[in-house]
N, C-alpha and C positions, 0 to 999 in steps of 0.2 A: 503492500501500500503504500502511497507516496505520503512523505510526512512532511509539512515544512519547515525550515528552519525555527518558526515561532513558534512549533506543536512540539519540537527541539530541546526548549528552552521551558515551554510548559510543563511537560515530561523531567524534565533534570529539577527544574524546582519541585515539584511534586517529590521525589528523591533525595534532595535534601535538605527538605522537612522534617520528611521518614528518617534522616541519620537526623538530625538535629532532637528530634523524640526519641527513638532509640537512644541514647548519649545524656537527653536528661533525663527519662526513667530510669534504665537500664533495662530497659526491659523490648523487643524488638518488635515493632507493629508487624512484621510481616511483609509477604509481596501483597502488591497493587499492580491488579492492571489500568494502564491507562488507555485511553481510547478517547477518540476527537470526534466522534458518530450524535450527541446532542443538539438535537434544532428544537425551534420554538425558543422561546420565553426563560426559558432557565436556563442559566450560563455552565453548572458542575449538576453533577448529582456523582451521589456516593451509594454506591450496591454491595449488597453483601450477599450474595449466591449462598442456598444452605449448603453449608461442609465442603467450599470453593471459595479462590480467593478470592477476594474485594477487586468493583472495580469501581475506578472514579471515568466519566464518559464529564467532557467537558465540549461544548461549543464553538467549534473551530471558529462560525463568524463572531461570532463574540468577544473571541479571544484577539482576532485580529482586528477586529473595529475597536479595542480595549487594554491595549495589552499592556500595559504597563499597570491599571489598577486592577485587570485579573489576573496577573501571575505575582499580586500583593495582595490580594482582598482574596480572590475567586479560589485559587490552586486554595492556600488554606483552609480556605474553608473547610471542602473538598476532605483537603486530608485531617484535618483535625477529628472529620467526623469518625474518619476509619480510625485514625487513635486514640481518640475516645473510646472506643467503641470495644478495641483494642485489648486497652485496659482498664477498663470499667465495667464489660461486662455488655451483652443485648439490649436490657431493661432500662436502661439511662434513658433522657426524654433526648429527643434532636440537637436541640440548644440549649440544655441544662446545663451547670454547672461543673460537668465533669466536660463539657464540650468549649465553652468558655473558656475553663482552666490550659487546654491545647491553646483554643485561638491565643490568650495572656501571653503561654510560651515562644509561640513564635512572632507575639509582634504585633497581630493583625485586629480589624475593628469587628468583635464580635456581633454585627450585625446577622438579620435576617435574609434579607434581602438586598439585591443590587438597582443600582437604578439608570443601568445600561439602555438607550434606545434598540428598544428592537422590535422598532418597525418592518427590518427590514429581511427578519428571521423569519422562514416558513410555521406556521401557525394550525395547530388543527382544531378544525372547527365542531364541535360537539351539538348536538343535537339538545335544546335544552326541555325541561321539561315539570310543569308545573303544577305545584306543592301548593299546600297550606296547613295552619297551626292553630291554635287561638286568638292568634294573635295578628297576623298578618300571611301574606300569600309568600311564598319561595321559588326557585324555582333551579331544578337538580343536573347536572350535568347525566346524559346517556348513561359514563358510569357509573351513579352514582343510583340513577334511576335500574339500573341496571342488578344495583347491590337489595334493592330492596326489593326486588318482583324473586332477590332470590331470601328473602329474611330477613335482611338489615334493614336496623332502623334508626334512623337519626332522628335528634330532639332539635328543636327552636332553640335556640343559644338564648330568647329571651326570657319566650315565657317556659323554655321547656316540657312544650308536649311534643307527642310525636307529631311527625313531615307527617301527611298521609295526599295521594295524588286526588287532584282534582276530574 
């Protein structure tokens, strides 16, 4: 697969942060597979396949358009997910105190979301379905709608009542 110099730089930064974590915590976070196949609005994503090597997926377009910020914010953000999970277990909150501790080690801002311009990124348009609760109406994506059909229940954050199809 063709890999740009920018992608090599992001992969190198990923490996360096893993090394920094190993030296600081005295425990090897292990191998990580790095891919540049993420599209849409997300800049990065850490994935943990069952009994397999963790995968970090980066959005190559957002990397190219936001090089410095991406390398200093997005890469540490995703590596911190891997390190926190390896060190503290899989039951931690994704952006909880353990993850923030690793972000502090990396000297990175522990923010959840980026503010990159995503207008050029490809987006998946999902169909929305109308639902209601006791206080208002809601729209659920097709993914959540299908989960409701399989028995999943979603509650309104305001009135705490179950969402029901209209």
